[in-house]
Structures are given as structure tokens and as C-alpha cells.
TIZA-192791 format. One record per residue (C-alpha): residue number from 0; residue in three letters; z, x, y. Coordinates in nm, 2 decimals. Layout:
residues N
- NUM_ALA_Z_X_Y
...
END
This chain:
residues 403
- 0_MET_-1.68_-0.21_1.96
- 1_LYS_-1.42_0.02_2.10
- 2_ILE_-1.11_-0.02_1.89
- 3_LEU_-0.76_0.13_1.95
- 4_PHE_-0.53_0.15_1.65
- 5_THR_-0.15_0.19_1.69
- 6_GLN_0.03_0.28_1.38
- 7_GLU_0.22_0.53_1.17
- 8_THR_0.09_0.79_0.92
- 9_TYR_-0.29_0.76_0.96
- 10_LYS_-0.32_1.04_0.71
- 11_ILE_-0.08_1.05_0.42
- 12_ARG_-0.17_1.37_0.23
- 13_SER_-0.37_1.29_-0.08
- 14_ASN_-0.36_0.91_-0.06
- 15_VAL_-0.59_0.70_0.16
- 16_ASN_-0.41_0.40_0.31
- 17_GLN_-0.54_0.06_0.42
- 18_GLN_-0.57_0.14_0.79
- 19_GLN_-0.74_0.48_0.74
- 20_ARG_-1.00_0.33_0.51
- 21_LEU_-1.08_0.04_0.75
- 22_ALA_-1.10_0.28_1.04
- 23_GLU_-1.35_0.50_0.86
- 24_MET_-1.55_0.20_0.75
- 25_LEU_-1.57_0.08_1.11
- 26_ILE_-1.68_0.42_1.23
- 27_ARG_-1.95_0.42_0.96
- 28_GLN_-2.07_0.09_1.10
- 29_GLY_-2.11_0.24_1.44
- 30_HIS_-1.79_0.14_1.62
- 31_GLU_-1.57_0.38_1.82
- 32_VAL_-1.21_0.41_1.69
- 33_ARG_-0.91_0.60_1.83
- 34_VAL_-0.57_0.61_1.66
- 35_ILE_-0.23_0.65_1.82
- 36_ASP_-0.01_0.77_1.54
- 37_ASN_0.37_0.81_1.51
- 38_GLU_0.47_1.08_1.27
- 39_ILE_0.82_1.13_1.39
- 40_LEU_0.94_1.23_1.05
- 41_LYS_0.63_1.42_0.93
- 42_ARG_0.54_1.67_1.21
- 43_SER_0.50_2.01_1.04
- 44_GLU_0.52_2.22_1.35
- 45_SER_0.78_2.50_1.37
- 46_LYS_1.14_2.38_1.33
- 47_LYS_1.23_2.62_1.61
- 48_SER_1.05_2.40_1.86
- 49_ILE_1.27_2.12_1.99
- 50_VAL_1.00_1.96_2.21
- 51_LEU_0.69_1.87_2.02
- 52_ARG_0.39_1.83_2.25
- 53_ARG_0.11_1.58_2.24
- 54_ARG_-0.16_1.66_1.98
- 55_LEU_-0.51_1.53_1.96
- 56_ILE_-0.72_1.57_1.64
- 57_ASN_-1.09_1.51_1.62
- 58_LYS_-1.33_1.48_1.33
- 59_GLY_-1.44_1.83_1.23
- 60_ASP_-1.13_2.01_1.36
- 61_LYS_-1.02_2.29_1.14
- 62_GLY_-0.85_2.16_0.83
- 63_GLN_-0.92_1.80_0.92
- 64_LYS_-1.26_1.74_0.76
- 65_ASP_-1.14_1.41_0.61
- 66_ILE_-1.05_1.27_0.95
- 67_SER_-1.32_1.04_1.09
- 68_ALA_-1.14_0.90_1.40
- 69_THR_-0.99_1.06_1.70
- 70_VAL_-0.61_1.07_1.62
- 71_ILE_-0.35_1.12_1.89
- 72_TYR_0.01_1.22_1.82
- 73_PRO_0.23_1.17_2.13
- 74_GLY_0.50_1.43_2.17
- 75_PHE_0.87_1.37_2.14
- 76_ILE_1.21_1.56_2.14
- 77_ARG_1.33_1.65_1.80
- 78_ILE_1.69_1.56_1.84
- 79_PRO_1.85_1.26_1.67
- 80_LEU_1.84_0.95_1.88
- 81_LEU_1.65_1.14_2.15
- 82_ASN_1.35_1.15_1.92
- 83_LEU_1.33_0.77_1.92
- 84_PHE_1.39_0.74_2.29
- 85_SER_1.14_1.01_2.38
- 86_SER_0.88_0.87_2.13
- 87_PHE_0.92_0.53_2.29
- 88_ILE_0.83_0.67_2.63
- 89_SER_0.55_0.90_2.51
- 90_HIS_0.38_0.62_2.31
- 91_ARG_0.40_0.38_2.60
- 92_ARG_0.24_0.64_2.83
- 93_GLU_-0.03_0.72_2.57
- 94_ILE_-0.12_0.36_2.51
- 95_ASN_-0.16_0.31_2.89
- 96_ARG_-0.36_0.63_2.91
- 97_GLN_-0.60_0.52_2.63
- 98_ILE_-0.65_0.18_2.79
- 99_GLU_-0.75_0.35_3.11
- 100_GLU_-0.97_0.62_2.96
- 101_PHE_-1.10_0.48_2.64
- 102_LYS_-1.12_0.11_2.76
- 103_PRO_-1.07_-0.05_2.42
- 104_GLU_-1.22_-0.40_2.36
- 105_VAL_-0.94_-0.48_2.11
- 106_ILE_-0.62_-0.32_2.00
- 107_VAL_-0.50_-0.33_1.64
- 108_GLY_-0.13_-0.27_1.55
- 109_TRP_0.00_-0.17_1.21
- 110_SER_0.35_-0.06_1.28
- 111_ILE_0.66_-0.17_1.48
- 112_ILE_0.75_0.03_1.78
- 113_ASN_0.41_0.14_1.91
- 114_SER_0.26_-0.19_1.81
- 115_TYR_0.53_-0.36_2.02
- 116_LEU_0.43_-0.14_2.31
- 117_ALA_0.06_-0.20_2.25
- 118_ALA_0.11_-0.58_2.24
- 119_ASN_0.28_-0.57_2.58
- 120_ALA_0.02_-0.34_2.73
- 121_ALA_-0.26_-0.56_2.58
- 122_GLU_-0.12_-0.87_2.74
- 123_LYS_-0.08_-0.70_3.07
- 124_ASN_-0.44_-0.57_3.07
- 125_ASN_-0.59_-0.89_2.92
- 126_ILE_-0.71_-0.71_2.60
- 127_PRO_-0.70_-0.90_2.26
- 128_PHE_-0.43_-0.77_2.03
- 129_VAL_-0.45_-0.80_1.65
- 130_TYR_-0.14_-0.74_1.45
- 131_TYR_-0.21_-0.65_1.09
- 132_TRP_0.08_-0.69_0.85
- 133_ILE_0.08_-0.50_0.52
- 134_ASP_0.46_-0.53_0.48
- 135_VAL_0.77_-0.66_0.64
- 136_LEU_0.82_-0.32_0.79
- 137_HIS_1.16_-0.36_0.95
- 138_LEU_1.31_-0.44_0.61
- 139_LEU_1.21_-0.09_0.50
- 140_THR_1.43_0.07_0.77
- 141_PRO_1.75_0.20_0.60
- 142_ASN_1.96_0.19_0.92
- 143_ARG_2.10_-0.17_0.98
- 144_LEU_2.10_-0.14_1.36
- 145_LEU_1.74_0.00_1.37
- 146_ARG_1.64_-0.28_1.12
- 147_SER_1.77_-0.54_1.37
- 148_VAL_1.59_-0.38_1.66
- 149_GLY_1.27_-0.35_1.46
- 150_LYS_1.29_-0.72_1.38
- 151_ILE_1.31_-0.80_1.75
- 152_PHE_1.02_-0.57_1.83
- 153_ALA_0.81_-0.72_1.55
- 154_LYS_0.88_-1.08_1.66
- 155_ASN_0.78_-0.99_2.01
- 156_ALA_0.46_-0.83_1.90
- 157_LEU_0.38_-1.13_1.68
- 158_LYS_0.44_-1.37_1.97
- 159_LYS_0.19_-1.18_2.19
- 160_SER_-0.07_-1.13_1.92
- 161_THR_-0.41_-1.29_1.96
- 162_LEU_-0.45_-1.29_1.58
- 163_VAL_-0.22_-1.19_1.30
- 164_LEU_-0.38_-1.06_0.98
- 165_THR_-0.17_-1.03_0.67
- 166_ILE_-0.26_-0.85_0.35
- 167_ASN_-0.15_-1.15_0.13
- 168_GLY_-0.06_-1.51_0.14
- 169_LYS_0.32_-1.45_0.10
- 170_LEU_0.32_-1.24_0.42
- 171_GLN_0.12_-1.51_0.59
- 172_ASP_0.40_-1.75_0.50
- 173_TYR_0.65_-1.51_0.65
- 174_VAL_0.48_-1.47_0.98
- 175_THR_0.43_-1.84_1.02
- 176_SER_0.80_-1.90_0.94
- 177_VAL_0.90_-1.68_1.23
- 178_GLY_0.69_-1.88_1.48
- 179_VAL_0.33_-1.77_1.46
- 180_SER_0.09_-2.07_1.48
- 181_PRO_-0.11_-2.10_1.15
- 182_ASP_-0.43_-2.11_1.35
- 183_ARG_-0.36_-1.76_1.47
- 184_THR_-0.31_-1.61_1.12
- 185_ARG_-0.55_-1.51_0.85
- 186_VAL_-0.53_-1.33_0.52
- 187_LEU_-0.73_-1.01_0.48
- 188_ARG_-0.65_-0.86_0.15
- 189_ALA_-0.64_-0.50_0.04
- 190_GLY_-0.96_-0.34_-0.06
- 191_ILE_-1.05_-0.15_-0.38
- 192_ASN_-1.30_0.13_-0.43
- 193_LEU_-1.51_0.00_-0.72
- 194_ASP_-1.71_0.32_-0.73
- 195_GLN_-1.40_0.53_-0.78
- 196_PHE_-1.24_0.28_-1.03
- 197_ASN_-1.55_0.29_-1.24
- 198_LEU_-1.55_0.12_-1.58
- 199_ALA_-1.78_0.40_-1.71
- 200_LEU_-1.49_0.65_-1.69
- 201_SER_-1.33_0.74_-2.01
- 202_GLY_-0.96_0.81_-2.08
- 203_ILE_-1.04_1.01_-2.40
- 204_ASP_-0.95_1.35_-2.24
- 205_VAL_-0.62_1.21_-2.10
- 206_ARG_-0.52_1.07_-2.44
- 207_LYS_-0.61_1.41_-2.60
- 208_LEU_-0.41_1.60_-2.33
- 209_TYR_-0.09_1.39_-2.40
- 210_GLU_-0.15_1.36_-2.77
- 211_LEU_-0.21_0.99_-2.77
- 212_HIS_-0.39_0.90_-3.09
- 213_THR_-0.63_0.61_-3.14
- 214_THR_-0.36_0.42_-3.33
- 215_ASN_-0.12_0.44_-3.04
- 216_ARG_-0.08_0.15_-2.80
- 217_VAL_-0.01_0.29_-2.45
- 218_LEU_0.18_0.12_-2.17
- 219_LEU_0.12_0.28_-1.83
- 220_PHE_0.32_0.29_-1.51
- 221_ILE_0.19_0.48_-1.20
- 222_GLY_0.38_0.52_-0.87
- 223_GLY_0.69_0.65_-0.70
- 224_LEU_0.98_0.65_-0.95
- 225_HIS_1.22_0.44_-0.75
- 226_HIS_1.52_0.27_-0.90
- 227_PHE_1.39_-0.08_-0.81
- 228_TYR_1.12_-0.01_-1.07
- 229_ARG_1.34_-0.07_-1.37
- 230_LEU_1.18_0.17_-1.60
- 231_ASP_1.52_0.24_-1.74
- 232_ASN_1.52_-0.11_-1.88
- 233_VAL_1.18_-0.06_-2.03
- 234_ILE_1.29_0.27_-2.19
- 235_GLN_1.60_0.11_-2.33
- 236_THR_1.41_-0.18_-2.49
- 237_LEU_1.14_0.06_-2.62
- 238_SER_1.41_0.24_-2.81
- 239_LYS_1.48_-0.08_-3.00
- 240_SER_1.12_-0.15_-3.09
- 241_LEU_1.02_-0.10_-3.45
- 242_ASN_0.66_-0.04_-3.34
- 243_LYS_0.65_0.34_-3.34
- 244_GLN_0.29_0.34_-3.22
- 245_LEU_0.39_0.20_-2.89
- 246_LYS_0.42_0.46_-2.62
- 247_LEU_0.50_0.47_-2.25
- 248_LEU_0.31_0.69_-2.01
- 249_ILE_0.48_0.74_-1.67
- 250_VAL_0.29_0.89_-1.38
- 251_GLY_0.47_0.99_-1.06
- 252_GLU_0.78_1.14_-0.91
- 253_GLY_1.08_1.00_-0.72
- 254_GLU_1.46_0.97_-0.71
- 255_ALA_1.48_0.81_-1.05
- 256_TYR_1.28_1.09_-1.22
- 257_ASP_1.58_1.29_-1.35
- 258_ASP_1.77_0.98_-1.46
- 259_LEU_1.47_0.86_-1.66
- 260_HIS_1.44_1.19_-1.83
- 261_VAL_1.81_1.18_-1.93
- 262_LEU_1.76_0.83_-2.07
- 263_ARG_1.46_0.93_-2.27
- 264_ASP_1.65_1.22_-2.43
- 265_ARG_1.95_1.00_-2.50
- 266_TYR_1.74_0.76_-2.70
- 267_ARG_1.54_1.05_-2.86
- 268_LEU_1.21_0.91_-2.73
- 269_GLY_1.05_1.25_-2.65
- 270_GLU_0.73_1.16_-2.83
- 271_ARG_0.72_0.80_-2.71
- 272_VAL_0.80_0.83_-2.34
- 273_ILE_0.57_1.08_-2.17
- 274_PHE_0.61_1.20_-1.81
- 275_THR_0.30_1.35_-1.63
- 276_GLY_0.46_1.42_-1.29
- 277_LYS_0.27_1.33_-0.97
- 278_LYS_-0.11_1.32_-0.99
- 279_GLU_-0.38_1.33_-0.73
- 280_HIS_-0.53_0.99_-0.64
- 281_SER_-0.86_1.11_-0.77
- 282_GLU_-0.71_1.14_-1.12
- 283_ILE_-0.57_0.79_-1.13
- 284_PRO_-0.88_0.60_-1.27
- 285_ARG_-0.89_0.82_-1.58
- 286_LEU_-0.52_0.78_-1.64
- 287_ILE_-0.56_0.40_-1.62
- 288_ALA_-0.86_0.42_-1.85
- 289_ALA_-0.64_0.59_-2.11
- 290_ALA_-0.40_0.30_-2.12
- 291_ASP_-0.41_-0.03_-2.31
- 292_VAL_-0.18_-0.22_-2.08
- 293_CYS_-0.03_-0.14_-1.74
- 294_ILE_0.31_-0.25_-1.62
- 295_LEU_0.50_-0.33_-1.30
- 296_PRO_0.86_-0.37_-1.41
- 297_VAL_1.02_-0.44_-1.07
- 298_ASN_1.36_-0.58_-1.02
- 299_PRO_1.25_-0.94_-0.92
- 300_SER_1.54_-0.98_-0.67
- 301_GLU_1.45_-0.66_-0.48
- 302_PRO_1.46_-0.79_-0.11
- 303_ASN_1.21_-0.54_0.02
- 304_LEU_0.94_-0.63_-0.23
- 305_GLN_0.93_-1.01_-0.20
- 306_HIS_0.63_-1.02_0.03
- 307_ILE_0.41_-0.74_-0.09
- 308_ILE_0.16_-0.66_-0.36
- 309_PRO_0.16_-0.29_-0.47
- 310_MET_-0.19_-0.14_-0.45
- 311_LYS_-0.15_-0.02_-0.81
- 312_MET_-0.20_-0.39_-0.92
- 313_TYR_-0.56_-0.38_-0.79
- 314_GLU_-0.62_-0.04_-0.94
- 315_TYR_-0.50_-0.14_-1.28
- 316_MET_-0.71_-0.45_-1.28
- 317_ALA_-1.02_-0.27_-1.15
- 318_MET_-1.01_-0.06_-1.46
- 319_LYS_-1.01_-0.38_-1.67
- 320_LYS_-0.65_-0.35_-1.79
- 321_PRO_-0.41_-0.64_-1.84
- 322_VAL_-0.10_-0.61_-1.63
- 323_ILE_0.25_-0.71_-1.73
- 324_THR_0.48_-0.77_-1.43
- 325_THR_0.79_-0.95_-1.32
- 326_LYS_0.76_-1.26_-1.10
- 327_LEU_0.75_-1.11_-0.75
- 328_PRO_0.67_-1.40_-0.51
- 329_GLY_0.38_-1.21_-0.34
- 330_VAL_0.23_-1.11_-0.67
- 331_VAL_0.25_-1.46_-0.82
- 332_LYS_0.10_-1.62_-0.51
- 333_GLU_-0.18_-1.36_-0.50
- 334_PHE_-0.29_-1.36_-0.87
- 335_GLY_-0.16_-1.69_-1.01
- 336_GLU_-0.22_-1.76_-1.38
- 337_GLY_-0.53_-1.67_-1.59
- 338_ASN_-0.64_-1.37_-1.39
- 339_GLY_-0.53_-1.09_-1.63
- 340_VAL_-0.17_-1.08_-1.50
- 341_VAL_0.10_-1.16_-1.75
- 342_TYR_0.45_-1.25_-1.62
- 343_VAL_0.79_-1.18_-1.75
- 344_ASP_1.13_-1.28_-1.61
- 345_GLU_1.30_-0.94_-1.63
- 346_PRO_1.19_-0.58_-1.67
- 347_LYS_1.36_-0.57_-2.01
- 348_ASP_1.11_-0.83_-2.13
- 349_VAL_0.81_-0.60_-2.08
- 350_ILE_0.81_-0.44_-2.43
- 351_GLN_0.83_-0.78_-2.61
- 352_LYS_0.55_-0.92_-2.40
- 353_ALA_0.33_-0.61_-2.47
- 354_GLU_0.40_-0.64_-2.84
- 355_GLU_0.29_-1.01_-2.83
- 356_ILE_-0.04_-0.91_-2.66
- 357_PHE_-0.10_-0.63_-2.91
- 358_TYR_-0.02_-0.86_-3.20
- 359_SER_-0.28_-1.11_-3.07
- 360_GLY_-0.54_-0.84_-3.13
- 361_TYR_-0.80_-0.64_-2.95
- 362_ALA_-0.98_-0.96_-2.83
- 363_ALA_-0.68_-1.06_-2.63
- 364_LEU_-0.68_-0.72_-2.45
- 365_ILE_-1.04_-0.75_-2.37
- 366_ARG_-1.00_-1.11_-2.25
- 367_HIS_-0.71_-1.03_-2.01
- 368_GLY_-0.89_-0.71_-1.88
- 369_THR_-1.22_-0.89_-1.82
- 370_VAL_-1.07_-1.16_-1.60
- 371_ALA_-0.86_-0.90_-1.42
- 372_ARG_-1.17_-0.70_-1.32
- 373_LYS_-1.35_-1.01_-1.22
- 374_PHE_-1.07_-1.10_-0.98
- 375_VAL_-1.06_-0.77_-0.80
- 376_GLU_-1.44_-0.74_-0.77
- 377_LYS_-1.41_-0.99_-0.49
- 378_HIS_-1.21_-0.73_-0.29
- 379_SER_-1.44_-0.43_-0.25
- 380_TRP_-1.39_-0.21_0.06
- 381_GLU_-1.73_-0.31_0.18
- 382_ARG_-1.64_-0.68_0.18
- 383_VAL_-1.30_-0.63_0.33
- 384_SER_-1.43_-0.41_0.61
- 385_ARG_-1.70_-0.67_0.69
- 386_ASP_-1.44_-0.94_0.71
- 387_PHE_-1.22_-0.71_0.93
- 388_GLU_-1.52_-0.64_1.16
- 389_THR_-1.59_-1.01_1.19
- 390_ALA_-1.22_-1.09_1.27
- 391_LEU_-1.22_-0.83_1.55
- 392_ASN_-1.55_-0.96_1.69
- 393_ASN_-1.41_-1.31_1.69
- 394_VAL_-1.10_-1.22_1.89
- 395_ILE_-1.31_-1.03_2.14
- 396_GLU_-1.54_-1.34_2.18
- 397_GLY_-1.24_-1.57_2.21
- 398_LYS_-1.28_-1.73_1.87
- 399_VAL_-0.92_-1.69_1.75
- 400_GLY_-0.90_-1.71_1.37
- 401_ALA_-1.25_-1.82_1.33
- 402_GLU_-1.43_-1.74_1.01
END
């Protein structure tokens, strides 16, 4: 197959995202993949340059050894508002150019603007278009006007899609609610690298590094320290806990980092709340291995998180750890009950629930962790990529949504 991806941020520094992983798996299976990327906020070229020209990166280019696909960055003018307008024009031109030169058999869109352009170009050229939703992207746009425009573009692309793939069932509900026929949708979940998240890995060195003793019970949070992760509530309730062996390990950086430090110092929890800073993704499995229970203390009413499942959930569970989380609709629908995920109503309830699990004994930890691992084993990258390949073959052959 010849496959054209239209998206944003194919390569995000140290982290490997869903679309990059799937592109590389498809290439490994013998398919040709090209990516049109939109890094309007991430271009690292000289700030003295107002006009940023088209760039093309191939596998093996200097400094790009981890790039497996041909990636094209259309140019744009780096001036507010003009950057959006010029990017719109350059991406439309690039999509048409790739249709003429590369002759893709299917186009896969992951974003808003260039996926909107791709959907229209695909319709005009009688090429199947697959829209893959990993989030309600227009809700993540801070500007209200751009959010409204993004919603219009997304709906248009959805309408013209041959098939809409969603990363979870809650997102599937959303796209059908805005008019996509159920027979044109399918859930294709996130993948997990079970070789990387290997149960043979030990967390002993991590516990030694952060002076976590065998008698300590360790709660772990990994990710961007955003305010909607109510770690402040967790720290406040931890300060009231009489269990001095209970400790909180926080891995990551973000806008809430300084506030959380202040809160830790205010409650004199210097030995019980430990900040590691940001860590490379390769270090994450051992950090999880060092924990007893992992947490996702999200504000349950956060509008931007109603339809998603943070990738950290799969990573926690792959390392055979119970997860305590608030009742986000997407998470509840994905994992349900009895799969190693324990729900609380509010972030402030995390500490009490953790104490209940620890009070139940080591067997309870093992039981929750075992079923968690069993659940995510069904979602290896190999299996997800095979399902993705099948879905693309089906749309090319006219079998829309066929299994």
C-alpha cells in the first residue's frame, strides 16, 4: 500500500506517539508511507527568518535516524494570523502535490486543518480517506474563535471520511453523535510495547535512588504536571494520613510544578512527596516497577478529558500495577470494573482508597495488578498495527468498516 498521513507533530522529541508508531510498523510490513506534518509552533529554524520554506526529511538524514517515513513540512510565514493562512495554502498545495507524485491508495488524517484539506482532496480524487481520532482536538485549542473554526473543519472531514477510527469507545460515541454513521466507525485502541514494559524489570534501583524503603508504600504519578491533575488535593489529604509509610512519587514537569512544591513544603512533606522532574520515556518502566499503586487524580469535570484515555493508564497496567483514578467517562467505558482499575469520585479520595487497598494486604495488590496486565496484553503494538493494516486494506477494497 501507498499511504499518506496528514497530521501534526510526527516526531515529539523523546516520546513516540500513536501515529509515528503505526507509520513505522506499516513500513516494517513493507508499505510505503509519507507524512505531511504541521509543526507551526515547533519549527526550530532561525527566528530571524520570517518565511520558513518547505522541508523534506527522509530516513537516514543527518540527525534523523529514528525517522522511518518520508516527512514533509510545508512552509509558512511566521507572522501571527499569516502563519495560519499561509500554512493553509501550503498544506493544500502539498497534499495535491503528493496525490499527483506519490499516488497514495489511501489517506489517513490525524489532525484538524490539514486533515480537512486532505478529506476534500481525497473526495475530489476518489481516494479513500480514513480519519483517526485520538482526541476531540478542537477542544484543545485555547482560542475560542479557532476552536469554533476547528470544530467546523473537523465535522466537514468526518462527513467526507470513508472510515472513522477512534482510539476508544467514548470517542466513537462522540463522532456518531455529530452525524457519522455507525457503520463507518470502528474503535482501534492505543498500543503498548510489552517488550519495553517488561515484568522482568526491577524497581529496586529507583527505590534506592529516592530512599524508598521496603516498608514504604509508594503511590506514583507520571505525566505533565497540569492543574487539572489535582495532585494538590492528593498532597493535602496525604498530609492528614497517619500512615507515615505512605509516599507519593511524582514524575514530570508542567505549570503546576512550582505550586506543588510550595504545597509540599507548607505541609512539611519533604520526605513523603518526592519530585523526580521530567524523565525520558525509556526510564518510565522502571519508575512504574518501583511503585505499589499508580494514580490518575484528574478533575472529573475537566471538559477536555471527557473522551480520552491517557496513555499512562496502559503503561501503569502493563507493569502489573493497580490504578486508582477518578471516573472519567472514557476511562470508565474503556476499562469497566474488575480490570485492575479502582475508581474514586474525587482526587481527594485517592489516599483513602490507597490505604484501603494496602490494608487488604499484598494479595489484593497482586490480584489487581494481574488482571490489569491481562487486560492490556490484548493491545500490543503488533496486534494494533495488524488491525490498522486490515482497516486500510478494507477501505481500499471498498469494504467500509469490515472486520
